[in-house]
Wavefront OBJ file of the C-alpha trace (Angstrom):
o trace
v 22.087 -29.425 -129.098
v 19.823 -26.423 -128.444
v 16.829 -25.762 -130.627
v 16.953 -22.978 -133.185
v 14.338 -20.977 -131.328
v 16.582 -20.776 -128.224
v 19.343 -18.878 -130.081
v 17.157 -16.131 -131.502
v 18.661 -12.650 -131.310
v 16.824 -10.139 -129.134
v 14.255 -8.309 -131.154
v 13.763 -4.595 -130.963
v 10.440 -5.173 -129.253
v 12.137 -7.223 -126.522
v 14.872 -4.619 -126.168
v 12.308 -1.827 -125.932
v 10.438 -3.694 -123.215
v 13.656 -4.279 -121.282
v 14.740 -0.642 -121.570
v 11.339 0.601 -120.385
v 11.550 -1.706 -117.382
v 15.074 -0.510 -116.596
v 14.002 3.122 -116.851
v 11.017 2.449 -114.602
v 13.267 0.921 -111.918
v 15.807 3.750 -112.283
v 13.015 6.314 -112.011
v 11.757 4.759 -108.814
v 15.254 4.701 -107.355
v 16.010 8.324 -108.240
v 12.580 9.447 -107.006
v 13.538 8.154 -103.590
v 16.761 10.179 -103.587
v 16.242 13.661 -102.092
v 19.234 15.162 -103.898
v 18.016 13.992 -107.296
v 14.514 15.316 -106.599
v 15.946 18.650 -105.457
v 18.126 18.920 -108.567
v 15.154 18.059 -110.788
v 12.965 20.693 -109.155
v 15.741 23.292 -109.274
v 16.275 22.547 -112.942
v 12.584 22.795 -113.760
v 12.203 26.106 -111.862
v 15.303 27.517 -113.555
v 14.066 26.394 -116.970
v 10.660 27.973 -116.340
v 12.253 31.255 -115.269
v 14.629 31.362 -118.223
v 11.835 30.573 -120.675
v 9.701 33.343 -119.140
v 12.526 35.864 -119.541
v 13.292 34.736 -123.098
v 9.618 34.993 -124.079
v 9.407 38.500 -122.640
v 12.585 39.442 -124.484
v 11.162 37.992 -127.708
v 7.977 40.054 -127.314
v 9.962 43.236 -126.652
v 12.339 42.725 -129.583
v 9.504 41.996 -132.010
v 7.546 44.952 -130.637
v 10.524 47.232 -131.221
v 10.961 45.958 -134.771
v 7.263 46.461 -135.509
v 7.479 50.027 -134.179
v 10.518 50.703 -136.396
v 8.572 49.407 -139.392
v 5.650 51.656 -138.365
v 7.979 54.691 -138.332
v 9.168 53.774 -141.829
v 5.528 53.390 -142.857
v 4.661 56.797 -141.443
v 7.439 58.330 -143.551
v 5.983 56.574 -146.587
v 2.502 57.834 -145.674
v 3.803 61.395 -145.419
v 5.624 61.072 -148.753
v 2.506 59.689 -150.479
v 0.393 62.457 -148.964
v 2.742 65.096 -150.377
v 2.578 63.367 -153.763
v -1.226 63.343 -153.524
v -1.268 67.064 -152.779
v 1.030 67.624 -155.767
v -1.360 65.576 -157.888
v 1.064 62.809 -158.872
v -0.584 59.892 -157.028
v -4.014 58.674 -155.980
v -5.742 58.816 -152.627
v -5.656 54.993 -152.453
v -1.865 54.933 -152.076
v -2.073 57.341 -149.156
v -4.742 55.198 -147.491
v -2.747 52.026 -148.136
v 0.403 53.516 -146.594
v -1.593 54.803 -143.616
v -3.241 51.391 -143.098
v 0.202 49.725 -143.226
v 1.500 52.194 -140.632
v -1.469 51.713 -138.311
v -1.279 47.932 -138.608
v 2.393 47.781 -137.622
v 1.859 50.383 -134.914
v -0.830 48.118 -133.484
v 1.473 45.076 -133.696
v 4.264 46.929 -131.886
v 2.110 48.356 -129.118
v 0.297 45.048 -128.677
v 3.589 43.199 -128.306
v 4.747 45.548 -125.531
v 1.308 45.368 -123.932
v 1.469 41.551 -123.915
v 4.900 41.727 -122.268
v 3.566 43.964 -119.503
v 0.484 41.775 -119.064
v 2.659 38.639 -118.871
v 4.985 40.268 -116.311
v 2.072 41.357 -114.096
v 0.546 37.900 -114.268
v 3.710 36.361 -112.923
l 1 2 3 4 5 6 7 8 9 10 11 12 13 14 15 16 17 18 19 20 21 22 23 24 25 26 27 28 29 30 31 32 33 34 35 36 37 38 39 40 41 42 43 44 45 46 47 48 49 50 51 52 53 54 55 56 57 58 59 60 61 62 63 64 65 66 67 68 69 70 71 72 73 74 75 76 77 78 79 80 81 82 83 84 85 86 87 88 89 90 91 92 93 94 95 96 97 98 99 100 101 102 103 104 105 106 107 108 109 110 111 112 113 114 115 116 117 118 119 120 121 122
């Protein structure tokens, strides 16, 4: 009759050790295969290229949205300036609207500038 310790179920630690060993052997075997290495490199190059394009697209879309918000802010600045001239608002509201417009104009231009800089860099 076997001892109780011989019939112990595999623990998660033992299973983890076995799976790491199996992955290590499989990694060595696939590293020797030229087709697998070529597919891995092709996949990594494709992923890098796609991520570069998506990041550039993200910068351009956010830059466009910031510029649209800056145009809306410039309309608000003009409206507040006309109200200031009419005497119905304070100079602070005009300055606040102008600062908002300049801030989002900077964000928009900077986003497009970063896209161009990233594209030149490669």
